[in-house]
C-alpha positions as CSV (number, residue, x, y, z in Angstrom):
1,M,3.8,-19.0,29.2
2,N,0.1,-19.9,28.9
3,R,-2.4,-18.8,26.3
4,K,-4.2,-16.3,28.6
5,E,-0.9,-14.4,29.3
6,L,-0.1,-14.3,25.5
7,L,-3.5,-13.0,24.7
8,Q,-3.0,-10.3,27.4
9,F,0.3,-9.4,25.7
10,I,-1.4,-9.2,22.2
11,A,-4.1,-6.9,23.7
12,K,-1.3,-4.7,25.1
13,Q,-2.3,-5.4,28.7
14,G,0.0,-5.7,31.7
15,D,2.9,-3.6,33.0
16,A,6.4,-3.1,31.6
17,D,7.8,-6.1,33.6
18,F,5.1,-8.4,32.3
19,R,5.6,-7.4,28.7
20,K,9.4,-7.8,29.0
21,E,8.8,-11.3,30.5
22,V,6.6,-12.3,27.5
23,M,9.1,-10.9,25.0
24,D,12.0,-12.8,26.6
25,W,9.9,-16.0,26.5
26,I,9.1,-15.4,22.8
27,G,12.7,-14.9,21.9
28,A,13.9,-17.8,23.9
29,S,13.3,-20.4,21.2
30,P,11.8,-20.9,17.7
31,E,9.1,-23.1,19.3
32,N,8.0,-20.3,21.6
33,R,7.8,-17.8,18.7
34,A,5.8,-20.3,16.7
35,V,3.3,-20.7,19.5
36,F,3.0,-16.9,19.8
37,N,2.5,-16.4,16.1
38,R,-0.2,-19.1,15.9
39,I,-2.2,-17.5,18.7
40,K,-1.8,-14.0,17.2
41,A,-2.8,-15.3,13.8
42,E,-5.9,-16.8,15.3
43,Q,-6.8,-13.5,16.8
44,V,-6.2,-11.5,13.6
45,A,-7.9,-14.0,11.3
46,S,-11.1,-14.0,13.3
47,F,-14.0,-12.0,11.9
48,R,-15.6,-10.7,15.0
49,H,-17.6,-7.5,14.6
50,E,-16.0,-5.0,17.1
51,H,-19.2,-3.1,18.0
52,E,-17.4,-1.4,20.9
53,T,-14.9,0.3,18.6
54,D,-15.3,4.0,17.9
55,V,-14.8,3.8,14.2
56,A,-14.7,7.5,13.5
57,G,-12.3,8.1,16.4
58,E,-10.1,5.2,15.3
59,F,-9.9,6.5,11.8
60,R,-8.9,10.0,13.0
61,K,-6.1,8.5,15.1
62,F,-5.1,6.4,12.1
63,L,-4.9,9.5,9.8
64,S,-2.8,11.3,12.5
65,R,-0.4,8.4,12.7
66,T,-0.2,8.4,8.8
67,R,0.7,12.0,8.8
68,R,3.4,11.6,11.4
69,S,4.9,8.7,9.7
70,R,4.7,10.0,6.1
71,Q,8.3,10.9,6.0
72,F,9.3,7.4,7.1
73,Y,7.1,5.7,4.5
74,T,8.3,8.0,1.7
75,K,11.8,6.8,2.3
76,M,10.6,3.2,1.9
77,V,8.9,3.7,-1.5
78,P,11.1,2.3,-4.2
79,A,12.2,4.8,-6.9
80,A,10.4,2.8,-9.5
81,A,7.1,3.1,-7.7
82,I,7.6,6.8,-7.3
83,A,8.2,7.1,-11.1
84,I,5.1,5.1,-11.9
85,I,3.0,7.3,-9.6
86,A,4.5,10.4,-11.3
87,V,3.5,9.1,-14.7
88,L,0.0,8.3,-13.5
89,V,-0.5,11.7,-11.9
90,S,0.7,13.5,-15.1
91,A,-1.6,11.4,-17.2
92,L,-4.6,12.4,-15.1
93,F,-4.6,16.0,-16.2
94,I,-7.2,15.4,-18.9
95,V,-8.5,18.7,-20.4
96,W,-12.0,19.5,-19.4
97,P,-14.3,22.0,-21.2
98,G,-13.3,25.5,-20.4
99,T,-9.9,27.0,-19.4
100,E,-9.9,26.0,-15.7
101,K,-7.7,23.1,-14.6
102,P,-9.2,20.2,-12.6
103,M,-8.3,19.8,-9.0
104,L,-6.4,16.6,-8.2
105,Y,-6.2,14.6,-5.0
106,V,-3.5,11.9,-4.7
107,A,-2.8,9.2,-2.1
108,K,0.6,7.7,-2.7
109,S,1.8,4.3,-1.7
110,S,1.3,3.7,2.1
111,E,-1.0,6.7,2.3
112,Q,-4.8,7.2,2.9
113,K,-6.4,10.6,2.7
114,E,-9.7,12.1,3.8
115,F,-11.1,15.3,2.3
116,K,-14.3,17.2,1.8
117,L,-15.6,18.6,-1.5
118,T,-17.3,21.9,-2.0
119,D,-20.8,20.3,-2.0
120,G,-20.2,18.8,1.5
121,S,-19.4,15.3,0.3
122,T,-16.6,13.5,2.2
123,I,-14.1,11.3,0.3
124,F,-11.7,8.7,1.7
125,L,-8.9,7.9,-0.8
126,N,-7.0,4.6,-0.5
127,S,-3.3,4.0,-1.3
128,E,-2.0,4.6,-4.9
129,S,-5.3,6.3,-5.9
130,S,-6.2,9.7,-7.3
131,L,-9.4,11.7,-7.7
132,E,-9.8,14.4,-10.4
133,I,-12.5,17.0,-9.7
134,S,-14.1,18.7,-12.7
135,P,-13.7,22.6,-12.9
136,Q,-17.5,22.6,-13.4
137,F,-18.1,20.5,-10.3
138,N,-21.4,21.3,-8.4
139,K,-22.8,23.2,-11.4
140,D,-24.8,21.0,-13.8
141,T,-23.3,17.9,-12.4
142,R,-20.8,16.8,-9.7
143,T,-18.4,14.9,-11.8
144,V,-15.2,13.3,-10.6
145,K,-12.7,10.8,-12.1
146,L,-11.3,8.0,-10.0
147,H,-8.1,5.9,-10.5
148,G,-7.7,3.4,-7.7
149,E,-10.1,3.1,-4.7
150,A,-12.2,5.5,-2.8
151,F,-15.1,5.6,-0.4
152,F,-17.7,8.3,-1.1
153,D,-20.1,9.8,1.5
154,V,-22.1,12.0,-0.9
155,A,-24.2,15.0,0.2
156,R,-27.7,14.7,-1.2
157,N,-28.7,17.1,-4.0
158,E,-31.4,15.9,-6.3
159,A,-30.9,18.8,-8.7
160,V,-27.2,18.0,-9.2
161,P,-26.3,14.3,-9.6
162,F,-22.9,13.0,-8.4
163,I,-21.0,11.1,-11.1
164,V,-17.9,8.9,-10.6
165,E,-16.2,8.2,-13.9
166,T,-13.8,5.2,-14.0
167,A,-11.7,3.5,-16.6
168,N,-13.3,1.5,-19.4
169,G,-16.3,3.9,-19.6
170,V,-18.0,2.8,-16.4
171,Q,-19.9,5.5,-14.5
172,V,-21.5,5.5,-11.1
173,R,-24.4,8.0,-10.6
174,V,-26.0,9.0,-7.3
175,L,-27.9,11.8,-5.7
176,G,-26.8,11.2,-2.1
177,T,-25.5,8.0,-0.6
178,S,-22.4,6.2,0.7
179,F,-20.5,3.7,-1.5
180,N,-17.1,2.3,-2.3
181,V,-15.5,2.1,-5.8
182,R,-12.4,0.0,-6.6
183,S,-10.9,0.7,-10.0
184,Y,-7.1,0.1,-10.1
185,P,-5.6,0.0,-13.6
186,E,-4.0,-3.4,-13.2
187,T,-7.1,-5.2,-11.9
188,E,-9.4,-7.2,-14.1
189,T,-12.6,-5.7,-12.6
190,I,-14.2,-2.5,-11.5
191,E,-16.2,-2.9,-8.3
192,T,-18.9,-0.7,-6.8
193,T,-20.2,-1.6,-3.3
194,L,-23.2,0.2,-1.9
195,V,-23.5,0.8,1.8
196,S,-26.6,3.1,1.9
197,G,-29.0,4.7,-0.5
198,K,-29.1,3.8,-4.2
199,V,-26.6,3.9,-7.1
200,E,-26.9,3.4,-10.8
201,I,-24.1,1.9,-12.9
202,Y,-23.7,2.9,-16.5
203,D,-21.5,1.4,-19.2
204,N,-20.0,3.4,-22.2
205,D,-22.6,6.2,-22.2
206,N,-25.5,3.8,-22.6
207,P,-28.6,5.8,-21.6
208,D,-30.0,2.9,-19.6
209,P,-28.3,1.8,-16.4
210,A,-26.5,-1.6,-16.6
211,A,-27.2,-2.2,-12.9
212,I,-29.1,-0.5,-10.0
213,L,-27.7,-1.4,-6.5
214,A,-29.5,-1.7,-3.2
215,P,-27.6,-1.6,0.1
216,K,-25.2,-4.5,0.7
217,Q,-24.9,-5.2,-3.0
218,K,-21.7,-5.1,-5.1
219,A,-21.6,-4.6,-8.9
220,V,-18.6,-6.2,-10.6
221,F,-17.7,-5.1,-14.1
222,R,-15.3,-7.3,-15.9
223,K,-13.1,-5.2,-18.2
224,K,-12.3,-7.9,-20.8
225,Q,-15.7,-9.4,-21.1
226,K,-17.4,-6.1,-20.7
227,D,-20.2,-7.6,-18.6
228,I,-21.5,-6.8,-15.1
229,R,-22.9,-8.9,-12.3
230,V,-24.5,-8.0,-9.0
231,E,-23.9,-10.0,-5.8
232,K,-24.7,-9.6,-2.1
233,V,-21.8,-8.8,0.2
234,V,-20.8,-7.9,3.7
235,T,-19.9,-4.3,3.3
236,D,-17.7,-4.0,6.4
237,V,-15.2,-6.4,4.8
238,I,-14.9,-4.2,1.7
239,T,-14.8,-0.8,3.4
240,S,-12.7,-1.6,6.4
241,W,-9.6,-0.1,4.7
242,K,-10.8,3.4,5.5
243,E,-10.7,2.4,9.2
244,G,-7.1,1.3,9.0
245,I,-7.9,-2.4,8.5
246,L,-7.2,-4.7,5.6
247,T,-9.9,-7.4,5.6
248,F,-9.9,-10.5,3.4
249,D,-12.5,-13.2,3.0
250,N,-11.3,-16.2,1.0
251,T,-9.4,-13.7,-1.2
252,P,-6.9,-14.9,-3.9
253,L,-3.3,-14.5,-2.8
254,N,-2.5,-12.2,-5.7
255,S,-5.1,-9.7,-4.5
256,V,-3.9,-9.9,-0.9
257,I,-0.3,-9.2,-2.0
258,K,-1.3,-6.2,-4.1
259,D,-3.1,-4.6,-1.1
260,I,-0.1,-5.3,1.1
261,E,2.2,-3.7,-1.5
262,R,0.1,-0.6,-1.7
263,W,-0.2,-0.2,2.1
264,Y,3.4,-0.8,3.0
265,G,5.2,0.5,0.0
266,I,7.1,-2.7,-0.7
267,T,7.5,-5.2,-3.5
268,V,6.3,-8.8,-3.1
269,H,7.3,-11.7,-5.4
270,I,5.4,-15.0,-5.6
271,E,8.2,-17.4,-6.5
272,D,6.2,-20.7,-6.4
273,P,3.4,-21.0,-8.9
274,D,1.6,-23.4,-6.6
275,L,0.7,-20.5,-4.4
276,E,-1.4,-18.8,-7.1
277,D,-4.4,-21.0,-6.1
278,Y,-4.1,-20.1,-2.4
279,T,-6.7,-17.9,-0.8
280,F,-6.5,-16.1,2.5
281,S,-9.1,-15.0,5.2
282,G,-8.1,-12.6,7.9
283,K,-7.3,-9.0,8.6
284,F,-4.3,-6.8,9.2
285,R,-4.2,-3.5,11.0
286,K,-2.3,-0.5,9.6
287,Q,-0.1,-0.2,12.7
288,Y,1.3,-3.7,12.1
289,D,4.8,-3.6,10.5
290,I,5.6,-5.7,7.5
291,I,7.3,-8.4,9.6
292,Q,4.1,-8.9,11.7
293,V,2.0,-9.1,8.5
294,M,4.3,-11.7,6.9
295,D,4.5,-13.7,10.2
296,I,0.8,-13.9,10.3
297,L,0.5,-14.9,6.7
298,Q,3.2,-17.5,7.1
299,T,1.7,-19.0,10.3
300,S,-1.8,-19.3,8.9
301,S,-0.8,-20.7,5.4
302,P,1.6,-23.0,3.6
303,I,3.8,-20.0,2.8
304,H,7.4,-19.3,3.7
305,Y,8.7,-15.7,3.2
306,D,12.1,-14.0,3.0
307,Y,12.3,-10.3,3.6
308,D,15.2,-8.3,2.1
309,K,15.2,-5.0,4.1
310,N,17.8,-3.3,1.9
311,K,15.7,-3.9,-1.2
312,N,12.4,-3.5,0.6
313,Q,11.3,-6.7,-1.0
314,V,9.5,-9.9,0.1
315,S,9.7,-13.3,-1.6
316,L,7.1,-16.0,-1.1
317,K,7.6,-19.7,-1.5
318,K,5.6,-22.7,-0.7
319,R,6.6,-24.2,2.7
320,R,8.2,-27.6,2.2
């Protein structure tokens, strides 16, 4: 089986007989499977910009697949993870001024959600994330509280600013723009990435902004040090999750693993400390199953994995 034929198979080209022939060849020997995995990993790890892709259409299809498979993924989520999510959700019902309760949107493990607010803003919520909407939303301000990660496409209203509140007293204030905020409780940083427009970052109710971002800039707030730095970034790498793609660019293995855990509702253990220093560049599509993801990671790195289907758990070791 030559490289061209394997690439056709990866691209889902050819008739049923051709695909069966390739699958038989892959399964014929460990050597054949290794060749196939290497070629597929090269394809996945490449950072080509797919201009021909209908991003909006692909995301709608992705959401449809997510809804159809929600029951399956729910069965996969460990009981402990469900308990943690329940505690998080209950903790989010912070009392706002007045008697009305806030509205809460939640995306559980292996879910992503899209919804529109009353002001016309569109929100994409990533896995294990929640967004709390103030009862006073769209009156004096448009205030929301984020735990996790979300992409905001904010409808412009100069009279009513849009405010995203995160942990550690960090606020993101805009009038109308599109940006990504990543603020998971277990991470050491809070990251705001601007795609278009302008945002201001405030720290602990300081009246002066700690940072003002221009497009293609990211503000990184370190929770322990309580400082903030601004850097230039490729925004597509950071926001591709809302299109059903996890993209990594020289990303530490711990961060890669956390995203995989959230997306696939599994537990991953790194058993070899030497792997802590490893970084990964590549991308995974949501429709890949966990075996495909781990095969790619193993083929493109010094990692060996074991998958316990019954426990829904993956163990990583350094390949000897």
